[in-house]
C-alpha positions, 0 to 999 in steps of 0.5 A: 810664779807670776806676779802682776803689777798693782793697778794704780787708780788715776786721781782726777782733780777735786774728785770730779770726772775727767775734764770737769775742771777744764770745762768749768774754767772754759765756761768761766772765761766764755761766760765772762765774754758773753756777759760783756757782749750782752751789756747794753750799748750805752755802757761802753765796755770793751772786751780785752784782747787777751779774752778774745785770744783766750776764747779762741784758744779754748774753742780751738782746743775743744775742736782739736781734742774731739776730732781725733780719729774722725773723718776729714772736715770736708766729709763731716761738713756735708752731714752737719749742713744737712742736719742743720737744714733739717732742723730749720 
């Protein structure tokens, strides 16, 4: 007689699809940076250094997480330049 292990369903935070909470947090931080950049020049509001660092970490994490198993960047760079020139 063989028995199989029960299948355990993975639970995602707040019952949303995988990555949704992370994307929401990233959009909140990036939205704050974009809002501060979009303020008129007469309002002298400087973006704090930690927001710059956090923004670069978020964007860097996105590209690092989505580049697994793909061709090296030099191989993809030519295709993306060709696509952007086609659009323009």
